[in-house]
Steps between C-alpha positions, in 0.01 A plus 500: 500500500630842405400775738493868434706707745180608677384140541831389643485779758143398582598138560777615731251712689261205530776285645567765763132527586472122536798498735352778711155337515648168604696663781235737635164347402381810316569748221421805710836652592545849637574738216857553623572125530790341314568134436801292409782288632737784579586858411804372314277301264254785475175549690176528305258782597213254528273744681520749216456216248168398657380859522573542130337171400177602672474826306208540264397747234740657254802377697382141536772313684447186290560678169290669235430183300171357640585141406843514656358671808243222540771231474717677756206546738432126480866425575489723807173342614664158478766626743256672737125531433493813717777688323246752368257501795248787504629627835838655588804275501571615856174336613573187297848464646384525862214259438723240336747512788219443748348227283832315495524526879142375539571202275719351773234545770221256595201559277687767308399759759745781563631528859500829689758741358562822686614832347877514483540152349681555171575292194751620241458855626118497506321538833248222440355530849414867453357431155285219638353724769422766240305252289286410801388858555133535392572804282786322319306174462207685342730634228627156398348319206289190560785281379751664733265451793452136402873438482551645846206306639651174377801575722273548800523879482180687583425869548481638850156602620433870467437678832128510569336836556192341659601562865562869432173527317323326788645743749394795288146364472483434873624848572240652273227302671619609842502859389125489449358217706770411753573847639244645743361830377321786669161606364653828385803331339549550122511121473169442678243350269173690530648733769455873525802554274441213254556557128522877542817460705692378194410804291731803494295811585551806275674795661 
């Protein structure tokens, strides 16, 4: 097979992506990540590569030729089906790290991980707590929520405002029925200063 220069470079890039995926379990590196055996042999800016490959529009990262782009997309999908996930790669990377940890646990359920626990520079404990916040959870797609749920991750319950509302209602009731009133009080129902007491008199 005779490759064009562009195709040879693409095959080299694919080999690098396969190596990275095999080692990390994902194709969601930080944008500043590099990959390779050593600096002497040359490190590949794999984070920038993935950011470029996910580009769409006029600067499609898979090339301008639709047929070639489709072939390359299929090759990337064969390496990692989530390479072009609809959510940020930062979310995908954290999730895959947690999913790999959960795979070694009974039932595939993630153990408790506190903020401050890091993995390859990412604070996975802090990220996990953020996902559990009701406001954050509500912004996730249904598929993201499902993936977290499969790991035993559920959103925290939002603080209930019912007690405060109950106290306010009770206070309002006491203001009219629970507080003794004099017949001439503005709050007395049917007293000498009933409804007229709430009306400002003209000067």
